C-alpha positions, 0 to 999 in steps of 0.5 A: 102356845096353849090352845084353849078349845073351851074358855070359861070366864067368871063374872068379874074378871078375865085373865089370859096368859099363854092362850088362844081364845077362839070365841069373842069375849062379850058380855052375855048378861048384865053382871058381865058388863063391868067385867075387866079383861087382863092380858098377861102375855102370849095371847091371841083372841080371834073374836071381838072383845068388850071390856069395862077395862082392858089391860095388857100387862105384857106381849105378845098379844094379838086381837083379830076382832074389834076391841072396845073398852068402856073405861080404858084400854091400857098397856103397861109402861113396862110391857114388852113384845109385839101387841097387834090390833087387827080391827078397829079399837074404841073406848068411851074414855081412853086408849093409853100406851106409854110402853116404849119397849113394846112393838105396838101396831093398830091395823085400823082406826082408833076412836076414844076421848083421849089417845096417848101412844108411844112407839106405835104404828097406826095404819088407819086414823085416830079420832079423839078429843085429845091426842098425844103421839111420841115416836109414832106413825099414823098413816091416816089422819089425826082428828081432835076436837081439842088438842093434838101433841106430836113429838117425833111423829109422822102422820098423814094429816091432822085437824085439831083445835090446838096443835103442838109439835116438838122435836120432829114432825112430818106430814104424808099429805100436802096439807094439815089444819088447826083452828088456833095457830100451830105452836112449834117448840124452838128447834123443831123440824117440820117436814112434808113427805108428799113428794118423797119417792117412797116407792124407790126408797122401799125398793132400796133404789135411787130416789127420783131427781124431782122428789124429796121432803119439803122443810116447812116454815110454819109461818110461811106455809100458814094460810087462813081460810074462812068457811061460812054459810048463812048461819055458820062461820068458821076460820081454819088455818092450813099448813100446806105445800100444795103450791109445790105439789101443783108445780111438780104435778107437771111430772109423772108423780105416780111413779113415786107410788106413794099412794099405792104404798099408803093405801096398802098399809091402810087397807091391809087388814081388809086384803085377802092376800099380800101383794108384792111391790116389784123387785129390789136392787138385787132382783128379789120380790118385795112384799107389801105386808103391814109389818114391813111397811111399818118397819119402813116408816119407822126407818124413815122416822129414825133417819135410817132411811134418808129422804133427800131434801127437795129443791124449792126452786122450780124451772117450768121450762126444764120441768116441761122438757122432762115430761 
């Protein structure tokens, strides 16, 4: 890769290919506020980026600093290769990627009016008015003031005015919320992974007996809650398996190490070193790098790593004996 020690940009557009930019790409005068930035491939930008419009035509591309696009951050549909954002990403309008062949990773939060992501891994959370996710994973939460659409996606939790799920959807935390009733397309599978033994699965070891994914029946798990003050009242619908979580909490669920695994993903961009996660079945040390965690959760999403179903019946006496 060509290393550019000194980068000079014109007033209206920045084109980068086969480049390493060591400085931020920030406007220094008013004429540069409307400057577009286009990444044509093989580019690393070490500083922060501000652009009127940021377009990524192809990978590989890596942004080590925060990124803000005033109008749009757009990744071309036919883009390929690895595209990584190490810090927060924001836009006054939209963040859009329908690139099904790109390896897209966000190591922190995304904040925009509209977020559309295909084949993406987000280690942080998404904050927007409208969010569309397909074949994607969000370790944190998906928070939308209007609509959330999930198709073949696993998220930590969600909270939106209107939520629609189709094909497959999963939750990493016990509960999620909406204002309107959640709509599930016919045939949709909806699971909760808060009691899955991700620690053993990550090490390629047998799963704990009292662990597994929980199949969620939208109508059965829906709970209506009204929050009110003297001047304000709001009704929320929650979709939760907290009853099962409380029952199984009689056991030592810390041995699943799910929180450690999820925290390692969400804080990865702030860690000074890569930590190991013990040893696998062959006695080899296991690193908790963000890329490895990403691959692990995509294997769960695609069924390459099979999480066992959890038995919905609990015998308190038996659980007490196993404590």
